[in-house]
Structures are given as structure tokens and as C-alpha cells.
SEZASE-549107 format. One record per residue (C-alpha): x, y, z. Coordinates in nm, 4 decimals. Example, Ala and Ser with C-alpha at 12.3 -4.5 7.8 and 13.67 -1.06 7.14 Angstrom:
FILUM;1.2300;-0.4500;0.7800
FILUM;1.3670;-0.1060;0.7140
***
This chain:
FILUM;2.2657;-8.7253;1.3837
FILUM;2.3532;-8.6424;1.0292
FILUM;2.0726;-8.6495;0.7935
FILUM;2.1259;-8.8810;0.4963
FILUM;1.9185;-8.8897;0.1816
FILUM;1.8481;-9.2552;0.2425
FILUM;1.7104;-9.2092;0.5961
FILUM;1.5135;-8.9145;0.4870
FILUM;1.3476;-9.0971;0.2098
FILUM;1.2810;-9.3959;0.4237
FILUM;1.1195;-9.1773;0.7024
FILUM;0.8713;-9.0196;0.4343
FILUM;0.7937;-9.3591;0.2840
FILUM;0.7044;-9.4994;0.6287
FILUM;0.4879;-9.1875;0.7111
FILUM;0.7166;-9.0754;0.9967
FILUM;0.7069;-8.7137;1.0755
FILUM;0.9852;-8.4871;1.0106
FILUM;1.1365;-8.2131;1.2180
FILUM;1.2676;-7.8690;1.1063
FILUM;1.6095;-7.9707;0.9921
FILUM;1.4877;-8.2845;0.8176
FILUM;1.2150;-8.0966;0.6426
FILUM;1.4507;-7.8407;0.5290
FILUM;1.6674;-8.1135;0.3909
FILUM;1.3847;-8.2450;0.1579
FILUM;1.4591;-7.9221;-0.0643
FILUM;1.8026;-8.0866;-0.1521
FILUM;1.6304;-8.3922;-0.2918
FILUM;1.6098;-8.3792;-0.6625
FILUM;1.2662;-8.2799;-0.8225
FILUM;1.1698;-8.6284;-0.9602
FILUM;1.2389;-8.7976;-0.6149
FILUM;1.0469;-8.5388;-0.4279
FILUM;0.7499;-8.5494;-0.6746
FILUM;0.7422;-8.9111;-0.6549
FILUM;0.7256;-8.9095;-0.2735
FILUM;0.4368;-8.6698;-0.2603
FILUM;0.2708;-8.8081;-0.5454
FILUM;0.2535;-9.1382;-0.3677
FILUM;0.0961;-8.9823;-0.0548
FILUM;-0.1484;-8.7965;-0.2645
FILUM;-0.2535;-9.1144;-0.4568
FILUM;-0.3012;-9.3128;-0.1394
FILUM;-0.5362;-9.0500;-0.0184
FILUM;-0.7277;-8.9591;-0.3312
FILUM;-0.6103;-9.1548;-0.6295
FILUM;-0.6314;-8.9391;-0.9405
FILUM;-0.9182;-8.7334;-0.7961
FILUM;-0.8776;-8.3471;-0.8465
FILUM;-1.1081;-8.1330;-0.6551
FILUM;-1.2591;-7.7917;-0.7602
FILUM;-1.5684;-7.5999;-0.6798
FILUM;-1.7903;-7.3509;-0.8695
FILUM;-1.7287;-7.0381;-0.6682
FILUM;-1.7144;-6.6488;-0.6952
FILUM;-1.4645;-6.4370;-0.5329
FILUM;-1.6182;-6.1053;-0.4231
FILUM;-1.3634;-5.8112;-0.3190
FILUM;-1.6032;-5.5433;-0.1783
FILUM;-1.3439;-5.2626;-0.1198
FILUM;-0.9915;-5.1789;-0.1785
FILUM;-0.9624;-4.9098;0.0824
FILUM;-0.7114;-5.0301;0.3469
FILUM;-0.5586;-4.8956;0.6642
FILUM;-0.2796;-5.1429;0.6719
FILUM;0.0454;-5.0933;0.4556
FILUM;0.1864;-5.4166;0.3125
FILUM;0.4770;-5.4015;0.0937
FILUM;0.3687;-5.6889;-0.1300
FILUM;0.0129;-5.5761;-0.1714
FILUM;-0.0863;-5.4272;-0.5300
FILUM;-0.4518;-5.4157;-0.4374
FILUM;-0.4733;-5.1401;-0.1751
FILUM;-0.6091;-4.8210;-0.3298
FILUM;-0.3785;-4.6142;-0.0944
FILUM;-0.0761;-4.7433;-0.2512
FILUM;-0.0128;-4.7740;-0.6284
FILUM;-0.3634;-4.8216;-0.7085
FILUM;-0.5464;-4.4696;-0.6782
FILUM;-0.8886;-4.5892;-0.7850
FILUM;-1.0619;-4.6408;-0.4469
FILUM;-1.4018;-4.8243;-0.4270
FILUM;-1.6259;-4.9657;-0.1748
FILUM;-1.9228;-5.1576;-0.2878
FILUM;-2.2755;-5.1085;-0.1382
FILUM;-2.4706;-5.3946;0.0003
FILUM;-2.6921;-5.3855;-0.3176
FILUM;-2.3838;-5.4258;-0.5444
FILUM;-2.2559;-5.7058;-0.3362
FILUM;-2.6040;-5.8756;-0.3543
FILUM;-2.6415;-5.8351;-0.7228
FILUM;-2.2950;-6.0168;-0.7554
FILUM;-2.3991;-6.2932;-0.5344
FILUM;-2.7427;-6.3261;-0.7215
FILUM;-2.5687;-6.3627;-1.0659
FILUM;-2.3067;-6.6169;-0.9316
FILUM;-2.5919;-6.8109;-0.7729
FILUM;-2.7922;-6.8266;-1.0835
FILUM;-2.4840;-6.9454;-1.2672
FILUM;-2.4374;-7.2438;-1.0320
FILUM;-2.1856;-7.1120;-0.7643
FILUM;-2.2035;-7.2963;-0.4576
FILUM;-1.9507;-7.0427;-0.2762
FILUM;-1.9055;-6.6749;-0.2376
FILUM;-1.5486;-6.6034;-0.1165
FILUM;-1.5387;-6.2637;0.0117
FILUM;-1.2119;-6.0921;0.1187
FILUM;-1.1593;-5.7150;0.1368
FILUM;-0.9025;-5.4703;0.2309
FILUM;-0.9073;-5.3152;0.5798
FILUM;-1.1376;-5.0288;0.5332
FILUM;-1.1735;-4.8042;0.8465
FILUM;-1.4449;-4.5961;0.6897
FILUM;-1.7006;-4.8738;0.5940
FILUM;-1.8215;-4.9600;0.9452
FILUM;-1.8712;-5.2884;1.1185
FILUM;-2.2325;-5.3320;1.0006
FILUM;-2.1245;-5.2827;0.6350
FILUM;-1.9127;-5.6000;0.6693
FILUM;-2.1566;-5.7914;0.8803
FILUM;-2.4577;-5.6855;0.7028
FILUM;-2.3412;-5.8046;0.3649
FILUM;-2.2947;-6.1574;0.4965
FILUM;-2.6471;-6.1310;0.6528
FILUM;-2.8049;-6.0247;0.3345
FILUM;-2.6578;-6.2865;0.1080
FILUM;-2.7563;-6.5535;0.3580
FILUM;-3.1048;-6.4277;0.3708
FILUM;-3.1508;-6.4288;-0.0069
FILUM;-2.9526;-6.7316;-0.0899
FILUM;-2.9403;-6.9548;0.2390
FILUM;-2.7735;-7.2542;0.0362
FILUM;-2.4811;-7.0225;-0.0736
FILUM;-2.1677;-7.1207;0.1369
FILUM;-2.0241;-6.8011;0.2646
FILUM;-1.6490;-6.8046;0.3068
FILUM;-1.5388;-6.4880;0.4588
FILUM;-1.2973;-6.2527;0.6533
FILUM;-0.9285;-6.3585;0.6874
FILUM;-0.7905;-6.3772;1.0304
FILUM;-0.6131;-6.0419;0.9234
FILUM;-0.9678;-5.8834;0.8744
FILUM;-1.0895;-6.0222;1.2053
FILUM;-0.7771;-5.8589;1.3796
FILUM;-0.8478;-5.5397;1.1960
FILUM;-1.2170;-5.5213;1.2880
FILUM;-1.1348;-5.6267;1.6537
FILUM;-0.8734;-5.3513;1.6816
FILUM;-1.0942;-5.0819;1.4935
FILUM;-1.4109;-5.1437;1.7009
FILUM;-1.2445;-5.2280;2.0418
FILUM;-1.3983;-5.5779;2.0467
FILUM;-1.2372;-5.9209;2.1198
FILUM;-1.1724;-6.1877;1.8638
FILUM;-1.4322;-6.4006;2.0233
FILUM;-1.6911;-6.1238;1.9727
FILUM;-1.6037;-6.0713;1.6041
FILUM;-1.6059;-6.4461;1.5283
FILUM;-1.9349;-6.4775;1.7062
FILUM;-2.0860;-6.1855;1.4995
FILUM;-1.9601;-6.3680;1.1942
FILUM;-2.1496;-6.6843;1.2668
FILUM;-2.4676;-6.4871;1.3641
FILUM;-2.4529;-6.3096;1.0243
FILUM;-2.4133;-6.6251;0.8174
FILUM;-2.0364;-6.6895;0.7754
FILUM;-1.9819;-7.0544;0.7199
FILUM;-1.6049;-7.0879;0.6929
FILUM;-1.2966;-6.8797;0.6870
FILUM;-1.0459;-6.8461;0.4200
FILUM;-0.6632;-6.8735;0.4894
FILUM;-0.5488;-6.5355;0.3804
FILUM;-0.3164;-6.3068;0.6008
FILUM;-0.0914;-6.5766;0.7065
FILUM;0.1790;-6.4508;0.4697
FILUM;0.4837;-6.6028;0.6319
FILUM;0.4904;-6.6569;1.0113
FILUM;0.8693;-6.5732;1.0710
FILUM;0.8335;-6.2543;1.2713
FILUM;1.1465;-6.0785;1.1156
FILUM;1.0188;-6.1292;0.7652
FILUM;0.6583;-6.0497;0.8629
FILUM;0.7878;-5.7108;1.0259
FILUM;0.9507;-5.6314;0.6860
FILUM;0.6624;-5.7224;0.4604
FILUM;0.3576;-5.6497;0.6760
FILUM;0.4423;-5.4481;0.9798
FILUM;0.1366;-5.3546;1.1774
FILUM;-0.0786;-5.6339;1.0535
FILUM;-0.1911;-5.9338;1.2399
FILUM;0.0832;-6.1186;1.4022
FILUM;0.1680;-6.4890;1.3472
FILUM;0.0491;-6.6004;1.7102
FILUM;-0.2616;-6.3733;1.6584
FILUM;-0.3391;-6.5409;1.3151
FILUM;-0.2982;-6.8876;1.4766
FILUM;-0.5144;-6.7904;1.7756
FILUM;-0.7896;-6.6544;1.5482
FILUM;-0.8092;-6.9888;1.3620
FILUM;-0.7936;-7.1731;1.6779
FILUM;-1.1013;-6.9919;1.8265
FILUM;-1.2867;-7.0420;1.5004
FILUM;-1.2143;-7.4099;1.4925
FILUM;-1.3122;-7.4319;1.8792
FILUM;-1.6725;-7.3159;1.7512
FILUM;-1.6775;-7.6259;1.5355
FILUM;-1.6018;-7.4215;1.2137
FILUM;-1.3579;-7.5154;0.9435
FILUM;-1.1019;-7.2889;0.7606
FILUM;-0.8166;-7.2870;0.5226
FILUM;-0.4502;-7.1940;0.5945
FILUM;-0.2121;-7.0240;0.3375
FILUM;0.1513;-6.9368;0.3093
FILUM;0.2907;-6.6535;0.0719
FILUM;0.6283;-6.7506;-0.0507
FILUM;0.8706;-6.6674;-0.3402
FILUM;0.9533;-6.3214;-0.1859
FILUM;1.2146;-6.2463;0.0750
FILUM;1.1617;-6.5505;0.2874
FILUM;1.4033;-6.8265;0.3085
FILUM;1.3400;-7.1959;0.2703
FILUM;1.3742;-7.2499;0.6638
FILUM;1.0966;-6.9876;0.6936
FILUM;0.8550;-7.1806;0.4787
FILUM;0.9318;-7.4921;0.6824
FILUM;0.8838;-7.3244;1.0007
FILUM;0.5412;-7.1878;0.8760
FILUM;0.4229;-7.5261;0.7571
FILUM;0.5188;-7.7058;1.0930
FILUM;0.3354;-7.4274;1.3020
FILUM;0.0214;-7.5223;1.1027
FILUM;0.0657;-7.8868;1.1635
FILUM;0.0980;-7.8290;1.5334
FILUM;-0.2179;-7.6228;1.5378
FILUM;-0.3996;-7.9005;1.3235
FILUM;-0.2862;-8.1570;1.5779
FILUM;-0.4682;-7.9481;1.8389
FILUM;-0.7924;-7.8503;1.6416
FILUM;-0.8364;-8.0490;1.3407
FILUM;-1.0152;-7.7509;1.1850
FILUM;-0.8225;-7.6897;0.8571
FILUM;-0.9663;-7.8264;0.5454
FILUM;-0.6696;-7.7253;0.3161
FILUM;-0.3322;-7.5659;0.2783
FILUM;-0.2689;-7.3215;0.0061
FILUM;0.0897;-7.2183;-0.0775
FILUM;0.0389;-6.8817;-0.2492
FILUM;0.2978;-6.7780;-0.4957
FILUM;0.3957;-6.4315;-0.4626
FILUM;0.2726;-6.1991;-0.7424
FILUM;0.5571;-5.9325;-0.8317
FILUM;0.3955;-5.6566;-1.0158
FILUM;0.2812;-5.3267;-0.8993
FILUM;0.3996;-5.3414;-0.5251
FILUM;0.6951;-5.2280;-0.3102
FILUM;0.8825;-5.5574;-0.2582
FILUM;1.1452;-5.5300;-0.5085
FILUM;1.2083;-5.9171;-0.5417
FILUM;1.4695;-6.0199;-0.8032
FILUM;1.5376;-6.3711;-0.6900
FILUM;1.1816;-6.5017;-0.8123
FILUM;1.1453;-6.8790;-0.7604
FILUM;1.1774;-7.1136;-1.0430
FILUM;0.8874;-7.3586;-1.1383
FILUM;1.0997;-7.6249;-0.9794
FILUM;1.1180;-7.4462;-0.6418
FILUM;0.7428;-7.4065;-0.6544
FILUM;0.6706;-7.7552;-0.7245
FILUM;0.9194;-7.8712;-0.4437
FILUM;0.7150;-7.6446;-0.2164
FILUM;0.4036;-7.8196;-0.2948
FILUM;0.5539;-8.1465;-0.2731
FILUM;0.7057;-8.0626;0.0745
FILUM;0.3843;-7.9461;0.1899
FILUM;0.1897;-8.2628;0.1123
FILUM;0.4753;-8.4695;0.2913
FILUM;0.4813;-8.2490;0.6062
FILUM;0.0987;-8.1981;0.6375
FILUM;-0.0146;-8.5351;0.7213
FILUM;-0.3086;-8.3913;0.9215
FILUM;-0.4428;-8.1509;0.6801
FILUM;-0.6435;-8.3334;0.4324
FILUM;-0.5952;-8.1164;0.0979
FILUM;-0.3222;-7.9390;-0.0705
FILUM;-0.4502;-7.6720;-0.2913
FILUM;-0.2585;-7.5458;-0.6112
FILUM;-0.4449;-7.2059;-0.6357
FILUM;-0.4113;-7.1449;-0.9990
FILUM;-0.4675;-6.7807;-0.9643
FILUM;-0.1168;-6.7460;-0.8202
FILUM;0.0689;-7.0556;-0.9617
FILUM;-0.0748;-7.0058;-1.3175
FILUM;-0.3005;-7.2738;-1.4415
FILUM;-0.0151;-7.4648;-1.6228
FILUM;0.1965;-7.4925;-1.3141
FILUM;-0.1083;-7.5770;-1.0932
FILUM;-0.1967;-7.8724;-1.3321
FILUM;0.1528;-8.0089;-1.2805
FILUM;0.1381;-7.9614;-0.9247
FILUM;-0.1149;-8.2354;-0.9251
FILUM;0.1811;-8.4656;-0.9908
FILUM;0.3518;-8.3084;-0.6811
FILUM;0.0979;-8.3749;-0.3998
FILUM;-0.1715;-8.1080;-0.4848
FILUM;-0.5079;-8.2511;-0.5098
FILUM;-0.7256;-7.9316;-0.5445
FILUM;-0.7260;-7.6395;-0.7982
FILUM;-0.9549;-7.4125;-0.6286
FILUM;-1.2415;-7.3356;-0.8561
FILUM;-1.3894;-7.1319;-1.1453
FILUM;-1.3640;-6.8247;-0.9409
FILUM;-1.5658;-6.6140;-1.2016
FILUM;-1.3639;-6.2983;-1.1159
FILUM;-1.0687;-6.2097;-0.8970
FILUM;-0.9265;-5.8564;-0.8124
FILUM;-0.6524;-5.9021;-0.5441
FILUM;-0.4066;-6.1273;-0.7118
FILUM;-0.4814;-5.9967;-1.0620
FILUM;-0.3797;-5.6547;-0.9389
FILUM;-0.0166;-5.7917;-0.8899
FILUM;-0.0087;-5.9660;-1.2180
FILUM;-0.1945;-6.2872;-1.1944
FILUM;-0.3910;-6.3941;-1.4827
FILUM;-0.7192;-6.4411;-1.2990
FILUM;-0.9377;-6.1306;-1.3272
FILUM;-1.2152;-6.3091;-1.5255
FILUM;-1.1821;-6.6432;-1.3730
FILUM;-1.2350;-6.9634;-1.5881
FILUM;-1.5222;-7.1317;-1.7754
FILUM;-1.6429;-7.4473;-1.6049
FILUM;-1.6236;-7.6594;-1.9191
FILUM;-1.2643;-7.5302;-1.9901
FILUM;-1.1683;-7.6157;-1.6377
FILUM;-1.3016;-7.9633;-1.6462
FILUM;-1.1363;-8.0335;-1.9678
FILUM;-0.7949;-7.9109;-1.8772
FILUM;-0.7968;-8.1239;-1.5534
FILUM;-0.9102;-8.4442;-1.7758
FILUM;-0.6361;-8.3716;-2.0191
FILUM;-0.3810;-8.3585;-1.7419
FILUM;-0.4691;-8.7197;-1.6646
FILUM;-0.6852;-8.6607;-1.3562
FILUM;-1.0406;-8.6911;-1.2674
FILUM;-1.2488;-8.3768;-1.2150
FILUM;-1.4537;-8.3845;-0.8896
FILUM;-1.6710;-8.0885;-0.8269
FILUM;-1.7015;-8.0403;-0.4477
FILUM;-1.8599;-7.8134;-0.1826
FILUM;-1.6655;-7.5856;0.0410
FILUM;-1.6280;-7.8512;0.2925
FILUM;-1.5143;-8.1160;0.0343
FILUM;-1.8411;-8.3251;-0.0083
FILUM;-1.8152;-8.4644;-0.3473
FILUM;-2.0975;-8.3368;-0.5773
FILUM;-2.0049;-8.4551;-0.9159
FILUM;-1.7671;-8.6551;-1.1008
FILUM;-1.6777;-8.5455;-1.4579
***
């Protein structure tokens, strides 16, 4: 059956699910139409609310065993300045962030084979012992896979250790793009797509929540993005454990992917809108301002995104590849730019409980 624009729009407006080919055809709609469809869904769910949290990103080491062509953070590649924080240094950062009002620490590292399993788990345990109310979001599925391989443990054993040592939820990193051929080129040897999905499945089966990401704007095609999103939709049907989907815009500086056909702002906004349309079972679409830029993230609120992440305070991984995020954003400034964009700033916790309306 031929896919017509009229039929496609009617299916979206009637909240009917689209298949792979129909979803690919969404990219052929004009930007205004696509934005209007996604914005209607977003407003039905959240009105003009725009969520954020007060958080701190901690990236405790940049020493990495894996070799990903898109990465500018790993010290073994273009960045020769290796570092691995001590538990005291990590705890000192958590202390300052907590005293400044942070509700969450987001801890993601490189895959450091020298640090030791206790270095990872001990950091979480010490933060939770000192600041029990601080939500720890830590260890991507890629890190879980790395630790399991490095220490000859099962995913179940690593996930249980995380919970025992104070990890509350998992970030969505390491998903990159699920297409195996693309994945083999950009991050060969890293966690596979099936393994990434299985790790999150196991985490959800433990009653815990996580996020999901997709790295786009490099060598993948539109069909690969759709395939990625639909695989997440399938897992969410099974587990219900994803809080949010985060389309991450590829950062092109200081890495080994020589991308020349970088996505336009329109292509990025279309991808946000399509994500909102397709993911009827994942509550939130996050326009992560770190990779999208704050300007485009604010516009993305009109294209289905209802979350801008948070103040962040400091970030090292994306900024190493050119993102303007190394020092986070001031809370008052963050609130004001959301207001000025026509939305209502809602401070949330890590599980989307509303804490304060500005």
C-alpha cells in the first residue's frame, strides 16, 4: 500500500502507531507540519511545561580501553592528558554540588581498565553514605558491559552491585546507533545493540528506571534513526522502564569521524519531532542542550521536546568535541530563557516528580 501524506498525517493525529516505512516517510513532511503534529502530542501530555533538574555531571576518568571514532574525550586518542579522580576528589565535587542545590549527580566515565571495580562502586557508595538524598545516575550500558568483560562477571552481577552501592538510575549513553553495520564502523568492540538493550531490560526488571539515547548526525541514515527509535519502543512496551529519550546531536570536533554532511537545524528538529510522534510509550523527549545548543534546544520545545536536562554545572565529554557546555548554566539564567521562550520552567527530580514551578 502506497504511503500518502494525507494517510500518514491522519494516522499520527489518530495516535495510530507507524511502522518503519511510514516512520521514514515522516522526514518527507515539511518542517511546519511535522512540528505541529509533534507539538500537539507534547501539549496534550504536558501543556507548556518544560522540565529541568539541578544536576552535576561528574566524569571521573578519561582513560579508555575502547576506541570509538566519534569520541574526543578519551585520553588515549587526541586528548593526551590522562586523569583518574580519587574518591576524595569525586566526593568533594559531590559535596559542592549538593551544597549548591543539586538533586542529582550524573556519573559517566571512560572505560578505564586500570582503575579497578572497587574504584567505580566505592565512589557511588561513598557519595550515598555522605549524601543519601542525592540521586545517583551512573554507569551507561557500555560501562556495564565493559566492567562485566573486564572482571569476568555477568551483567546481573554488575547491576546488583550498582544497586547495593547506591546507584538509583541509569543514564542512556552508549546506545549510539543500533544499526550493526554503522556501529561496527564507529565503535567496533563496544557493547552491541542487543547487549545494550538487554542490560536496560535487566535494569528495568529490577524495578529501576533509565534513559535512552541515540547519537545521530554522523554517518547513519534516516532509516537507521527510525530503526533505533522503534527498537526502543519495542523494549518500552515490554518493560516500561525508560523515563526519557534523548536524541544526541553528534559533535564533530577533535575526533576521527570525518563527517562533512552535518545535519541542518531543520534535520535536527525533524528528528526531535519524529521521536515524539513514534515514542508514544516513553514519557519524555529531552532536548539535551549540551549537544543541540541552547538555542536549538529551546526551539525543540515547539517540536515535541518537553525536557531540557538541567543546569549540569560542569561537563567534560561533549565539550571535548566542541559543545559549549564545559561550565554548565546558571539556574536563574536557565529559568529565564525557558520563560522567554514561552514555556513554564518546572524543576523536577530525576524520576520526574515536579518540585517547583517558576
